[in-house]
C-alpha positions as CSV (number, residue, x, y, z in Angstrom):
1,X,-62.0,17.1,-40.2
2,X,-60.7,17.4,-36.7
3,X,-57.0,17.2,-36.6
4,X,-55.1,16.3,-33.4
5,X,-51.2,17.6,-33.1
6,X,-48.9,15.4,-30.9
7,X,-45.8,17.6,-30.0
8,X,-47.8,20.9,-30.5
9,X,-45.7,23.4,-28.1
10,X,-42.6,22.4,-30.5
11,X,-40.8,23.8,-33.2
12,X,-42.4,22.0,-35.7
13,X,-45.9,21.7,-33.7
14,X,-46.1,25.4,-33.2
15,X,-46.3,26.1,-36.8
16,X,-48.3,23.3,-37.8
17,X,-51.2,24.3,-35.5
18,X,-50.8,28.2,-36.6
19,X,-51.0,27.2,-40.6
20,X,-54.1,24.6,-39.9
21,X,-55.8,27.0,-37.7
22,X,-55.2,29.7,-40.0
23,X,-56.6,27.3,-43.1
24,X,-59.8,26.9,-41.0
25,X,-59.1,23.5,-39.5
26,X,-60.4,22.4,-36.5
27,X,-57.0,21.6,-34.3
28,X,-56.1,20.4,-30.6
29,X,-52.8,19.9,-30.4
30,X,-50.9,18.0,-27.1
31,X,-47.5,18.1,-25.7
32,X,-45.8,17.3,-22.4
33,X,-46.3,20.8,-21.1
34,X,-50.4,20.9,-21.8
35,X,-50.6,17.7,-19.9
36,X,-50.6,14.6,-22.1
37,X,-47.5,12.3,-21.9
38,X,-47.5,10.9,-25.2
39,X,-44.7,8.1,-23.4
40,X,-47.8,7.4,-20.7
41,X,-49.6,4.7,-22.7
42,X,-52.9,5.4,-20.5
43,X,-53.0,8.9,-20.5
44,X,-51.9,9.3,-24.0
45,X,-55.2,6.9,-25.3
46,X,-57.8,8.7,-23.3
47,X,-56.9,12.2,-24.6
48,X,-57.1,10.3,-28.3
49,X,-60.5,8.6,-26.9
50,X,-61.6,12.1,-26.1
51,X,-60.9,14.1,-29.0
52,X,-61.6,11.3,-31.6
53,X,-59.5,13.1,-34.5
54,X,-59.8,12.6,-38.0
55,X,-56.2,12.8,-38.7
56,X,-53.0,13.0,-36.3
57,X,-50.1,14.8,-37.4
58,X,-46.8,12.8,-35.1
59,X,-44.6,15.9,-34.9
60,X,-43.3,14.9,-31.0
61,X,-39.9,14.2,-30.8
62,X,-36.9,13.4,-28.6
63,X,-34.0,15.1,-30.8
64,X,-31.1,17.7,-30.0
65,X,-27.8,18.2,-31.7
66,X,-25.4,15.9,-33.0
67,X,-23.6,15.8,-29.7
68,X,-26.5,15.7,-27.6
69,X,-28.2,12.2,-29.5
70,X,-24.7,10.8,-28.9
71,X,-24.4,11.1,-25.1
72,X,-28.1,10.9,-24.7
73,X,-28.3,7.6,-27.5
74,X,-30.4,5.1,-25.1
75,X,-32.9,7.8,-24.0
76,X,-33.4,9.3,-28.0
77,X,-34.1,5.9,-29.7
78,X,-35.8,4.9,-26.4
79,X,-38.7,7.7,-26.5
80,X,-38.8,8.6,-29.8
81,X,-39.8,4.5,-30.2
82,X,-42.3,3.9,-27.3
83,X,-44.2,7.6,-28.7
84,X,-44.3,5.5,-32.1
85,X,-45.6,2.3,-30.5
86,X,-48.1,4.2,-27.8
87,X,-49.9,5.9,-31.2
88,X,-50.5,3.3,-33.2
89,X,-51.7,0.9,-30.4
90,X,-54.0,3.7,-29.7
91,X,-55.6,4.5,-33.4
92,X,-55.5,0.5,-34.0
93,X,-57.7,0.1,-30.4
94,X,-59.9,3.4,-30.8
95,X,-60.4,3.9,-34.5
96,X,-58.2,2.5,-37.0
97,X,-59.3,4.9,-40.0
98,X,-57.9,7.5,-38.3
99,X,-54.6,8.8,-40.6
100,X,-51.6,9.5,-39.3
101,X,-49.1,12.0,-40.9
102,X,-45.4,12.3,-39.2
103,X,-42.1,13.3,-40.8
104,X,-39.1,11.4,-40.8
105,X,-35.5,12.5,-40.8
106,X,-33.2,12.2,-43.9
107,X,-30.2,10.9,-41.2
108,X,-32.1,8.0,-41.6
109,X,-30.5,7.4,-44.9
110,X,-27.0,5.3,-44.8
111,X,-24.4,7.4,-43.6
112,X,-22.6,7.1,-47.2
113,X,-25.5,8.8,-49.3
114,X,-24.9,11.5,-51.6
115,X,-27.9,12.2,-53.3
116,X,-30.3,10.5,-51.5
117,X,-33.2,8.3,-53.2
118,X,-36.0,6.8,-52.0
119,X,-35.5,3.1,-53.2
120,X,-32.0,3.2,-51.0
121,X,-33.0,4.5,-47.8
122,X,-32.7,1.6,-45.8
123,X,-29.6,0.3,-48.4
124,X,-26.8,0.6,-45.4
125,X,-26.4,1.8,-41.8
126,X,-27.1,5.0,-40.7
127,X,-24.2,7.1,-40.0
128,X,-22.2,6.7,-36.0
129,X,-23.0,10.3,-35.5
130,X,-26.8,10.2,-35.6
131,X,-26.9,6.8,-34.8
132,X,-29.8,6.8,-32.0
133,X,-32.1,9.4,-34.0
134,X,-31.3,8.5,-37.4
135,X,-32.6,4.6,-36.2
136,X,-35.4,6.1,-34.2
137,X,-37.1,7.4,-37.3
138,X,-36.3,3.9,-39.4
139,X,-38.4,2.6,-36.3
140,X,-40.9,4.6,-37.0
141,X,-41.2,3.4,-40.5
142,X,-41.5,-0.1,-39.4
143,X,-43.9,0.4,-36.6
144,X,-45.7,2.3,-39.4
145,X,-45.6,-0.5,-41.9
146,X,-46.1,-3.2,-40.1
147,X,-49.6,-1.3,-38.4
148,X,-50.9,-0.6,-42.3
149,X,-49.9,-4.5,-43.2
150,X,-51.9,-5.8,-40.5
151,X,-54.5,-3.3,-39.4
152,X,-54.9,-1.3,-42.6
153,X,-53.7,2.1,-40.5
154,X,-53.0,4.6,-43.0
155,X,-49.9,6.5,-42.5
156,X,-48.3,9.5,-44.9
157,X,-44.5,9.2,-44.3
158,X,-42.7,12.1,-45.6
159,X,-39.0,12.5,-45.5
160,X,-37.6,16.0,-44.8
161,X,-34.1,17.6,-44.4
162,X,-32.8,19.5,-41.5
163,X,-35.0,22.6,-40.8
164,X,-34.5,25.8,-40.0
165,X,-36.5,29.3,-39.4
166,X,-37.5,31.7,-36.3
167,X,-39.3,30.0,-33.3
168,X,-37.1,27.1,-32.7
169,X,-35.3,26.8,-28.8
170,X,-33.0,29.1,-28.0
171,X,-30.7,26.5,-26.4
172,X,-27.8,25.5,-29.6
173,X,-27.9,22.2,-28.0
174,X,-31.4,21.3,-28.5
175,X,-32.3,23.5,-31.7
176,X,-31.5,22.5,-35.2
177,X,-28.1,22.8,-36.7
178,X,-28.4,26.2,-38.8
179,X,-30.2,27.9,-36.0
180,X,-27.7,26.7,-33.8
181,X,-25.3,28.4,-35.8
182,X,-26.9,31.8,-36.2
183,X,-27.5,31.6,-32.5
184,X,-23.7,31.0,-31.5
185,X,-22.6,33.5,-34.3
186,X,-25.0,36.5,-32.6
187,X,-23.4,35.6,-29.3
188,X,-19.8,36.0,-30.9
189,X,-20.8,39.5,-32.6
190,X,-22.3,40.5,-29.4
191,X,-19.2,40.0,-27.3
192,X,-17.1,41.4,-30.0
193,X,-15.4,38.1,-30.9
194,X,-12.8,37.9,-33.5
195,X,-13.6,34.4,-34.6
196,X,-16.4,32.4,-34.8
197,X,-15.5,28.6,-34.4
198,X,-17.5,26.0,-36.7
199,X,-17.7,22.5,-35.4
200,X,-16.1,20.2,-37.8
201,X,-14.1,20.8,-41.1
202,X,-17.2,22.7,-42.7
203,X,-16.9,20.5,-45.6
204,X,-20.1,18.6,-45.3
205,X,-23.1,19.3,-47.7
206,X,-26.3,19.4,-46.3
207,X,-29.6,20.5,-47.4
208,X,-31.9,22.5,-45.6
209,X,-35.9,23.0,-45.2
210,X,-36.9,26.5,-44.1
211,X,-39.9,26.3,-41.8
212,X,-42.8,27.4,-44.3
213,X,-41.7,24.6,-46.7
214,X,-41.4,22.1,-43.8
215,X,-45.2,23.1,-42.6
216,X,-46.4,23.4,-46.5
217,X,-45.2,19.7,-47.2
218,X,-46.9,18.5,-44.0
219,X,-50.6,20.3,-44.8
220,X,-50.0,19.0,-48.4
221,X,-49.8,15.5,-47.1
222,X,-53.4,15.7,-46.1
223,X,-54.6,15.4,-49.7
224,X,-52.2,12.1,-49.6
225,X,-53.0,8.4,-48.5
226,X,-51.0,5.4,-47.7
227,X,-47.6,6.4,-48.0
228,X,-45.7,4.1,-46.1
229,X,-42.2,4.2,-48.3
230,X,-41.6,7.7,-47.1
231,X,-41.4,10.9,-50.2
232,X,-38.5,13.1,-50.3
233,X,-39.2,16.6,-49.1
234,X,-36.3,18.2,-50.7
235,X,-34.6,20.3,-53.5
236,X,-31.8,18.3,-54.6
237,X,-29.6,21.5,-53.5
238,X,-27.2,21.6,-50.8
239,X,-24.7,23.7,-49.0
240,X,-21.5,22.9,-47.4
241,X,-21.4,24.3,-43.8
242,X,-18.8,26.4,-44.4
243,X,-20.7,28.2,-47.1
244,X,-23.9,28.0,-44.8
245,X,-21.5,30.0,-41.9
246,X,-20.3,32.6,-44.6
247,X,-24.1,33.2,-45.6
248,X,-24.7,33.4,-42.1
249,X,-21.9,35.9,-41.6
250,X,-22.9,38.1,-44.4
251,X,-26.6,38.3,-43.2
252,X,-25.5,39.1,-39.8
253,X,-23.1,41.3,-40.3
254,X,-20.3,39.9,-38.2
255,X,-17.1,41.2,-38.8
256,X,-14.9,38.2,-37.1
257,X,-13.1,35.8,-39.1
258,X,-14.8,31.8,-39.5
259,X,-12.5,28.9,-38.0
260,X,-12.9,25.1,-38.0
261,X,-12.5,23.3,-35.4
262,X,-11.5,19.5,-36.6
263,X,-12.1,17.9,-32.8
264,X,-15.7,18.1,-33.5
265,X,-16.9,14.9,-35.8
266,X,-18.6,16.0,-39.1
267,X,-21.5,13.4,-39.7
268,X,-22.0,12.4,-43.2
269,X,-19.9,13.8,-46.1
270,X,-23.4,14.4,-48.3
271,X,-26.8,14.9,-47.4
272,X,-28.9,15.8,-50.4
273,X,-32.2,14.4,-51.2
274,X,-33.7,13.4,-54.6
275,X,-36.6,15.5,-55.8
276,X,-37.6,13.1,-58.7
277,X,-40.9,11.5,-56.3
278,X,-41.6,14.8,-54.9
279,X,-41.9,16.5,-58.0
280,X,-45.0,13.9,-59.0
281,X,-46.5,14.6,-55.8
282,X,-46.0,18.3,-55.4
283,X,-46.0,19.4,-58.5
284,X,-46.7,22.7,-58.2
285,X,-44.6,23.1,-54.7
286,X,-42.6,26.9,-54.4
287,X,-39.9,26.7,-52.5
288,X,-38.7,29.6,-50.3
289,X,-35.5,31.6,-51.0
290,X,-32.8,30.3,-48.6
291,X,-31.0,33.4,-48.1
292,X,-34.2,35.2,-47.2
293,X,-35.2,32.1,-44.6
294,X,-31.6,32.9,-43.2
295,X,-32.5,36.3,-43.0
296,X,-35.7,35.9,-41.5
297,X,-34.2,33.7,-38.7
298,X,-31.1,35.9,-37.6
299,X,-34.1,38.8,-37.5
300,X,-35.8,36.3,-35.2
301,X,-33.1,35.5,-32.8
302,X,-31.7,38.8,-32.5
303,X,-35.5,39.7,-31.2
304,X,-35.5,36.7,-28.8
305,X,-31.6,36.5,-27.3
């Protein structure tokens, strides 16, 4: 089996590459920084033709903070949709037997979701705060379904909550939410600030996936076939933003006060993922301890910032 990872130099891609190599797979990665721009169809097609993979992991993504995806809405949805179309077009033209495994994001659920169940995934509008990114992930599902229906292309779609962990960007505007909070609180601690500002009310509840769990589920996708309607990768366990800030404060040893800037929008009130289908497909999955995951992430950023 030969595996290609799209977006190999990103947060998810780096960790996935390391895990697959460790497991003994033949793995090739690409990204714009390695000279392969997925938005350039001819260049991308030539790369896939040369490597001739059995499996393609599509973890390439144009994403950022909630503010970023609002301010760059057109670029975010255009780039993500174009990359998806180029991927499926290339697979269709070169080898329709290639399996595609890709993570989708739970921000693609309706904005009024509470417990997010797969059967209700498309049952309402994406929240306005993540309109561009959430809908780009829905579009990836639509593309995969259409290419499955017409050309029989095998896709495994997995729906993930927001991830966190060591190895992500050091820019809080481009990193994942928990990592961004850790970066900003670490800067506040080092500056001797008496307060740490949380963007929004702190009330929204979010489910988080530690990077090791994210990668474990992606690797598990190798054993699955034709999962077009996605499977949640979730524990059905959430933490409010204020609770997450408190846990980070305790693990980091920050002595300042946590305050809330309500000029920033909150996003969805609750995002917790039903685990009913996940437990069927991943019956023996063991989740990483959340608090230890936070401690690992804090230690990473203490070392790189």
